C-alpha positions in Angstrom: -13.2 40.1 33.6 -10.0 40.3 35.6 -8.0 43.5 36.1 -4.2 43.9 36.4 -2.8 47.3 37.2 0.8 48.4 37.1 1.6 51.8 38.8 4.9 53.6 38.0 6.3 56.5 39.9 9.4 58.4 38.7 11.9 60.9 40.1 12.8 62.3 36.7 10.5 63.5 33.9 12.9 62.3 31.2 12.8 58.8 32.5 9.0 58.9 32.8 8.8 60.1 29.2 11.1 57.3 28.1 8.9 54.8 29.9 5.7 56.1 28.4 7.2 55.9 24.9 8.4 52.3 25.6 4.8 51.4 26.6 3.2 53.1 23.6 5.7 51.7 21.1 5.6 48.1 22.0 5.0 47.0 25.6 1.3 47.6 25.7 0.9 45.6 22.5 3.2 42.8 23.9 0.9 42.4 26.9 -2.1 42.4 24.6 -0.4 39.7 22.6 0.1 37.8 25.8 -3.6 37.7 26.5 -4.9 41.1 27.7 -8.0 42.2 26.0 -7.4 45.9 26.7 -4.5 48.1 27.8 -5.1 51.7 29.1 -2.3 54.1 30.1 -3.4 56.8 32.6 -1.4 59.7 33.9 -2.3 60.3 37.5 0.1 63.1 38.2 3.1 64.6 36.4 5.4 61.7 37.4 2.8 59.0 38.3 1.1 56.6 35.9 -1.1 53.5 35.9 -1.4 50.9 33.2 -4.7 49.0 33.4 -5.0 45.7 31.7 -8.2 43.7 31.4 -8.1 39.9 30.9 -11.1 37.7 30.1 -10.8 36.0 33.5 -8.4 34.9 36.2 -7.3 31.9 34.2 -6.3 34.1 31.3 -4.3 36.3 33.6 -2.6 33.3 35.3 -1.6 32.0 31.8 -0.2 35.5 31.0 1.8 35.5 34.3 3.2 32.1 33.6 4.0 32.3 29.9 4.6 36.0 29.1 5.1 38.1 32.2 8.5 36.9 33.3 10.1 38.0 30.0 8.2 41.3 29.8 8.9 42.2 33.4 12.6 41.4 33.0 12.8 43.7 30.0 11.1 46.5 31.9 13.4 46.1 34.9 16.4 46.1 32.7 15.3 49.4 31.0 13.8 51.0 34.1 15.6 49.8 37.3 15.1 51.4 40.7 18.5 53.0 40.3 16.9 55.3 37.7 14.5 56.6 40.2 11.6 54.3 39.2 9.2 52.6 41.6 6.7 50.1 40.3 3.8 48.4 42.0 1.3 45.8 40.8 -2.2 44.9 41.8 -4.8 42.6 40.4 -8.4 41.5 41.1 -11.7 40.3 39.8 -13.8 43.0 38.1 -17.1 43.2 39.9 -18.8 45.8 37.7 -18.1 47.8 34.6 -20.2 50.4 32.8 -19.4 51.6 29.3 
C-alpha cells in the first residue's frame, strides 16, 4: 500500500467548511476514481484537516499523479487559493504496517 496525505489549514471557518463540503460532495470521489482505494477526511483541529488516501502501490500513485492529479489540484487551487487564507501541504510514502 502507498499513502498520500493532504493537510489543509485555514484562517477562516467558513472557508474551511466550504472546503470540507467540496471534498465530501465530489473531490474525494474524484481521487478514488483516479485510483485511490480509500479516502479518509480527518479533522485535526477546528481549522486543520488531513485527507488520507491509500493506493495499491507506488505505481498506482504515480499513475494518479500523472493522469489525474494536475486537473484535480488545479481545481482545488482555483477554489481555495492562498489568498483565501488556505495553506496546503502534501506528503506520501510506503505503508509499512496497517492493523484493522
